[in-house]
C-alpha positions, 0 to 999 in steps of 0.5 A: 580112092584106094591104091589099086596096087595095095590089095590083091582082090583081083581073081586073075593075076593077068589083070591084077596090078599087084601081081603084074608089079610083083612079076616085073620086080622079080624079072628085074631082080633076076636080070640084075643077078644074071648080070652079077650086079648088086643092088648097090651097083645097080642103084649107082649105075642107074641113078636110082637110090638104093632105097627105091630099088630095095622097095621095088624088089621087096614091095613092088613100088617104084616110079615110072622114071626110076623103072625106066632108069633101071631098064636102061642099065639092064638093057630092057627098054624095048618092051616099053615101046610096045606098052600102049600100041597104036591100032595097026589096020590090015585093010582099008575097010578097017581104017574106014570103019574106025574113022566113022566112029565118033571120038569121045570127048576128053574126060568122057567115060562113054566109049 
């Protein structure tokens, strides 16, 4: 299977993993600069290697662990809490409708 980040053949940036990663890297760099941190200083404070930080800022590739470590130093962890929100029901009817659906078996692609 091809790496989903490798190409940019998605028509819309909002659904393009490469463009999303590029945007995150750009915002990280902007935040780093606004805090007057060099790449080396951020790498040292976060425990992420300088090479990994450079790779992220230039090639938009990083592990989740390292991204979280950088986010802690840059005071940007709250966004991760909203990454995969759980359904919030606004009425009892919505809750009852949702419980009536059969849950797909683990690994099943039928939803």
